[in-house]
C-alpha positions in Angstrom: -19.4 -7.7 0.7 -16.6 -8.8 3.0 -13.8 -6.6 4.4 -10.4 -8.0 5.0 -8.0 -6.0 7.1 -4.4 -7.1 7.9 -1.8 -5.2 10.0 1.9 -6.0 10.3 4.8 -5.1 12.5 7.9 -5.1 10.4 11.3 -6.6 11.1 14.4 -4.5 11.0 17.5 -3.7 13.0 17.0 0.0 12.5 14.1 2.4 11.9 15.4 2.8 8.3 15.4 -0.9 7.7 11.9 -1.2 9.1 10.7 1.6 6.9 12.3 0.0 3.8 10.5 -3.3 4.6 7.2 -1.5 5.1 7.7 0.2 1.7 8.4 -3.2 0.1 5.1 -4.5 1.5 3.2 -1.5 0.2 4.6 -1.7 -3.3 4.0 -5.5 -3.5 0.3 -5.2 -2.4 -0.4 -2.2 -4.6 0.7 -4.4 -7.5 -2.3 -6.7 -6.9 -4.8 -4.0 -8.0 -6.8 -5.2 -11.0 -5.3 -8.8 -10.9 -7.6 -10.6 -8.4 -11.2 -11.3 -9.4 -13.7 -10.1 -6.8 -11.3 -7.7 -5.2 -13.3 -4.4 -5.2 -11.0 -2.1 -3.2 -7.4 -2.2 -2.0 -5.8 0.4 0.2 -2.5 0.1 2.0 -1.0 2.5 4.5 2.1 3.0 6.5 1.8 4.1 10.2 2.5 7.8 10.8 2.0 7.7 14.6 5.3 6.0 15.5 3.9 5.0 18.9 5.4 1.8 20.5 2.3 -0.4 20.2 1.3 0.6 16.6 1.6 -1.7 13.7 3.7 -0.5 10.8 1.5 -1.3 7.8 -2.2 -1.8 7.3 -3.9 -3.5 4.4 -7.6 -2.7 3.9 -9.5 -4.7 1.2 -13.1 -5.2 0.1 -14.3 -8.3 -1.7 -17.6 -8.9 -3.3 -18.2 -12.2 -1.4 -16.6 -14.6 1.1 -15.9 -16.9 -1.9 -13.9 -14.0 -3.6 -11.9 -13.6 -0.4 -11.2 -17.4 -0.3 -10.1 -17.2 -4.0 -7.8 -14.3 -3.2 -6.1 -16.4 -0.5 -5.3 -19.1 -3.0 -4.6 -16.8 -6.0 -1.1 -17.2 -7.5 -0.5 -13.5 -7.5 -1.3 -13.3 -3.8 1.0 -16.3 -3.2 3.8 -14.6 -5.1 3.4 -11.5 -2.9 3.4 -13.6 0.3 6.6 -15.4 -0.8 8.3 -12.1 -1.8 7.7 -10.6 1.6 8.6 -13.7 3.7 10.7 -12.7 6.7 9.9 -9.0 6.6 7.3 -9.1 9.4 7.5 -9.9 13.1 3.8 -10.1 13.7 0.5 -10.1 11.7 -3.1 -9.4 12.8 -6.2 -10.0 10.7 -9.9 -9.2 10.8 -12.5 -10.3 8.2 -16.1 -9.2 8.5 -19.2 -9.2 6.4 -21.1 -6.0 5.5 -24.7 -5.7 4.3 -27.2 -8.4 3.5 
């Protein structure tokens, strides 16, 4: 299994605009559930700490193999979500790591 974690800081001129953009990200990624072969688990959360150096949104996913994660990156539904959310973030951080044998 491989875990894929992504965190974003959202763009926005006001806290309300940033919150709206974060909600758009959450809704878009939640729509991927059940649509991507090999995607075992998808969880997306919005930051509640509100500290200055926190990211606004985190995506936690599990895939059955590195090949499934690669297929996710190229999947048309994932591409649609990326295009839909273009311009909503100011930064992105990612970690992928294998678990088990």
